[in-house]
N, C-alpha and C positions, 0 to 999 in steps of 0.2 A: 807519320802517316798511319792512320788507323786502318786496321784490316778486319774485315767482316768474315766471320766464321759461320758457315751455314751447316749445322749439325745434320740436317736432313740429307744434304748433298754428301757430306763426309761419310756418313754411315752407308749410304747407297754406293759410293765409290769404294768403300772398304769391302763391301759384300761382293762387288764385281771383281775387285783384285783377287779375292779368295777363289771365286769361281774360275777366272782365268788361270790362276796358279794351279788349281786342282785338276783342270782339264788336261794339263800337260803331264800329270803324274801316271806312272804305270800302276794299274790296279791288280791286286791279287786278293786272296782270301783274308789276308791280314790288313792290307791297306784300304780296301774298299769301305769297310764300316767306319774307319777313321776319317776318310775323306768325306763320306756322307755326313758324319756328325759335325765335322768342321764347316761344311757348306751350310748345313742347318743353323748352327749356332751364329755364324758370322752374319748370315743374311737376316736372321731373326732380330738383330740389334736394330737395323734400319726399320723393319716392319713394326716393331714395338714402339720405336720412336715416332713413327707415323701415327700410331694409335694413341700415343701420349699426347700428341698435338691436337688430336681430336676428342680428348677426354671429356667426359660428361661432368666431372667434378674434380676437385683438388685431390681427393683420395684416389680417384681412378688415375689421374695423371701421376701421382706419387707411385702407385703400384706398377704402372707401365714403365716408368723411368727405372724403378728398382729391377724390373725384369730385364731392361736394357743392360744394366750393370752386370747382372748375373750371367747373361748371355756372352758379354765381352769377357768376363772371367773364364767362362767355359771355353770360349774360342782360344784363349791362351793355352789351356790345357791340350787341346786337340792339335794346335800348332806344335807344341812341344812333343807330343806323341809321333807326329808326322816326322819331325826331326830325327826321332829315334829310328824310323823306318828308311828314311832318305838322308843319309849323312851328306851326300853331295849337294843337297838343297838347303842346307842350314843357313847359308849366306842369304838366300832368297827369302827364308822364313823369318829371319831376324827382323826385318822392317815391318813384316806383318804382325809379329808378336808385339813389337813396340807400339804399333797403331792400336792394337787391341788393348794394351796397357793404358795408353792415353785415353781411349774411350772409357775404359773402366774408371779412371780417375775423374773424368768429366762427369759421368753419370753419378759417381759417388758425391762429387761437390754439389750437383743439382739436388740429389736426395737429402744431403745434410743441411742444405739451405732452405728447405721447404718447411 
């Protein structure tokens, strides 16, 4: 049975999961900037993918997909930093990191096949 993967939906769902996770975190002077950066990078993946789908040229598409990959990589970093702040949340952060890694690999494959 063939399964269809909607990358637009997947990136939007990932951004939503990050937002829900971050809303539940205790914020202080250390964690607030990390949470802010994580939300920005994670939600930017989907936004840039949307832009890639509406690209005006192959070069524009390639650039937007490359940005998606970079944002996914950055997201992994912020997830790791939050793991340092919230030891008790590492089990919840692990699947988020894995999804960011999978998205990184997907966008890497797209860019290398262009």
